[in-house]
N, C-alpha and C positions, 0 to 999 in steps of 0.2 A: 878351266877344265871343261866346262860344259859347251863354251864357245870352240875349243877345239872338236870336241866331239861333234857339235853342229856342223862344223866346216868339213870334217870327214864324211859325215853322211850325206852331205850335198856333192862332195866329189864322187862318192861311190854309187849315188843316183845318175850323176852325169855319165859316168863310166858305163855303167851297166845300160842306160839309153842308148850311148854311142855303139856298144857291142851289139845291141838287139838291131839298131837300123843296120848295122853292117852284115850282120847275118841274115836279115830280111834282105837286103840288096843282093847278097851272094845268092840266095835261093832264088830271087827273081831272074836274075842273070845268069843261072847255072848253065843254061844249054850253050852260051857264048864263053863263059868262064872255062868251061871243061875243055875247050878246044886248046887253050893254052897248054904249053909242055910242062908245065909243073907236075913232078911225079915221075917224068920220064926224062929227066935231064942228065948229062953226062955226069957220073959220079955217084948216082942213085945206085943202091946195091938191089941187085934183083937176081934170085936164084930160083930157078923152076926145075922140079924134077918130078917123076913120075909120083904121084899122089902127094905132092908136097910143093907148095910154093911160098917164097919169102920176099919181101919187098920192104926195104928201108930207105926212104927218100932222103939220105943224107945232104945232098946237095940243095935239094928244094927246100929242107928246112933251114940251111945256111943262107939261102937267098931270101926267103921270107924274114927271117930274123934281121937281117942287114936292112929290108925295107921297113919293117915296123920300127927299128932303131932309129933311123933316118927321119921317118915320119914324127916320132915322137919328140927328136932333137928339134925339129922344125916348128911343130907345135909350142915347145917349152920356151922358145925364143921370144 
């Protein structure tokens, strides 16, 4: 029981470190990353009216989900 808990803690630590590095890299490279068309892909829902705007990045979310799924699948092999 204690061994499983220690392994879980190590896994969580690695995950948090990797997420932190990824967020740091995204922040550093934001001027270049913001030029990618994510958030403006065909299939994203955008409604703009007087005094109201609504944006739902449906296709962007799907693309990001597929990319993350493929990366996880590659790293687990």
